[in-house]
N, C-alpha and C positions, 0 to 999 in steps of 0.2 A: 664131532661138531654138533650133530643133531641133539645128542643128550645134553650138551652144555648150553647151546644157544637156541635150540629149536630147529624144526624141519625147514622153516623159511630160510634161515641162515645157511643150512646145509644145501638147500636147493640153489641159493644164491652162489655158493662156492662152485657147485657143479656147472651152473650156467657160465660162470666166469672161466672155468677150465675149458668148457666147450667152445666159448668164443675165442680163446687163445689157440685152440687146436684148429679151428676153422681158418684163422689167420695163417697158421703154419701151412695148412693144406694149400693155400694160395701161393705162399712164398716158395715152397719146396716141391710143389706138384705131387703131393702125397695124398693117400686116402686116409681119412680119419672117421672114426665112428665110436659111439658109445657101445661098449661091449656088454654092459649089464650093471645095474646098481650104480656103484661108484667107480666102475672100471671103464677105461677108454682104450682104444687101440689106434695105432698108426701103421699103415702099410706103405713101405717105401721100396721101390724096385730099383733104387740107385745102385751104381756099381762102385762108388767110392767107399773105401773101408771106413773112413772117419765121418762120413755123412750123418749116420745116426747120432753120433756124439754131438755134432754141430746142431742138429735139429733139437736134441734135448737141451743143450745149452740155451738155445733160443727160446724154447718152451719155458725153461726156468725163469729167464728174464721176463717173458710176457706174463707169466702167472704172478710173479712178484709185483710187477707194475700194476696189473689188474686188481690184485688184492689191496694194494695201497689206494688206488683210485676208488674202489668200492668200500673201503674201510672194513674189510673182512678181518675180524679180530683174532681168529685162530690161524696158526701156521698151517699151510696146506702142504702136506707131504705126498710125494708120488714116486714110489719106487718104480724102476723101469728095467727092462731087459731086452735082449735081441734074440728072439726065438729063431730056430732054423728048421729046415725040413726039405726033404727031397721031393715031396708032393704036398698037396693041400691037407691031406689027412694027418701026415706026420707033423706038419707045421702047426696045425691046430692042437694036436696032442701036446707038443712041446710048449706052445703058448699057454695052454691050460695048466700044465704041470708047473711051469714057471710062476704063474700067478699063485698057485697053491703054495709053492715054496716061499714066495715073498710074504704071503699072508700068515704063514706058519711061523715066520721069524721077523716080526715087526721091529722097526727101528724105535728105540726108546727115546 
């Protein structure tokens, strides 16, 4: 997006995603943060197996709506996954490895 429309448009897209994630944080009582660059994370301590899927479906809806409202011209793609770990160190390792795999195999 930055290469095609400039950094201002890329920043606008990142701000839009952050706004959607902040809304999700309130709706689902989850922790959201910018992980770095164009990466964001959500931490949910829920016990329901399908809750992460519902959260991501809601995020998809919110981002599509926000892009339409702000007239963001480029499609915003966001691969996601659910890392695991017995402790914080293994959780972080699996999260980082998952991001590496996603970036190594981008969606066309």
